[in-house]
C-alpha positions as CSV (number, residue, x, y, z in Angstrom):
1,M,-12.0,3.6,-11.7
2,A,-13.2,4.4,-8.2
3,A,-11.9,1.1,-6.9
4,L,-8.5,1.9,-8.3
5,I,-8.3,5.3,-6.7
6,L,-9.6,4.1,-3.4
7,S,-7.1,1.2,-3.4
8,V,-4.2,3.5,-4.2
9,A,-5.2,6.0,-1.5
10,A,-5.6,3.2,1.1
11,S,-2.3,1.7,0.0
12,V,-0.5,5.0,0.5
13,V,-1.9,5.4,4.0
14,I,-1.3,1.7,5.0
15,G,2.2,1.7,3.5
16,A,3.1,4.8,5.4
17,L,1.7,3.4,8.7
18,I,3.7,0.2,8.2
19,W,6.8,2.2,7.6
20,L,6.3,4.2,10.7
21,I,5.7,1.0,12.8
22,V,8.3,-1.3,11.2
23,G,10.8,1.1,9.8
24,P,13.3,0.5,6.9
25,R,13.9,-3.2,7.4
26,L,14.7,-4.0,3.7
27,K,18.2,-3.1,2.5
28,L,17.5,-2.0,-1.1
29,N,20.1,0.7,-1.5
30,E,23.3,1.8,0.3
31,E,22.1,5.4,0.7
32,P,19.9,5.8,3.8
33,V,17.4,8.3,2.4
34,Q,16.9,6.4,-0.9
35,N,16.6,3.2,1.1
36,E,13.8,4.6,3.2
37,V,11.9,5.8,0.1
38,L,12.2,2.4,-1.5
39,N,11.0,0.8,1.7
40,V,7.9,2.9,1.7
41,L,7.2,2.2,-1.9
42,C,7.6,-1.6,-1.3
43,Y,5.3,-1.4,1.7
44,M,2.7,0.5,-0.5
45,G,3.0,-2.1,-3.2
46,I,2.5,-4.9,-0.8
47,A,-0.5,-3.1,0.7
48,F,-2.0,-2.5,-2.8
49,V,-1.9,-6.2,-3.6
50,V,-3.9,-6.9,-0.4
51,V,-6.2,-3.9,-0.5
52,F,-7.3,-3.9,-4.2
53,P,-9.1,-7.3,-4.1
54,L,-10.8,-6.4,-0.8
55,V,-12.0,-3.1,-2.3
56,I,-13.2,-4.9,-5.5
57,F,-15.2,-7.5,-3.4
58,V,-16.7,-4.8,-1.1
59,L,-17.8,-2.6,-4.0
60,S,-19.1,-5.5,-6.1
61,D,-21.0,-6.8,-3.1
62,S,-22.6,-3.4,-2.4
63,F,-23.8,-3.1,-6.1
64,F,-25.5,-6.5,-6.1
65,R,-27.6,-6.0,-2.9
């Protein structure tokens, strides 16, 4: 459970940072505000897919030492 919470928190931070750096590159909706929100959610989802296995491996490695 801790790995999930840590992964979600890290994904929110990383997704927001990516959005600040890259901006709304994906055209997911015609409305600008909703498009920006959907871009942030997509960046968070992509970050979660990368961060979750890393957190699992780091936590599992620390338990077995």
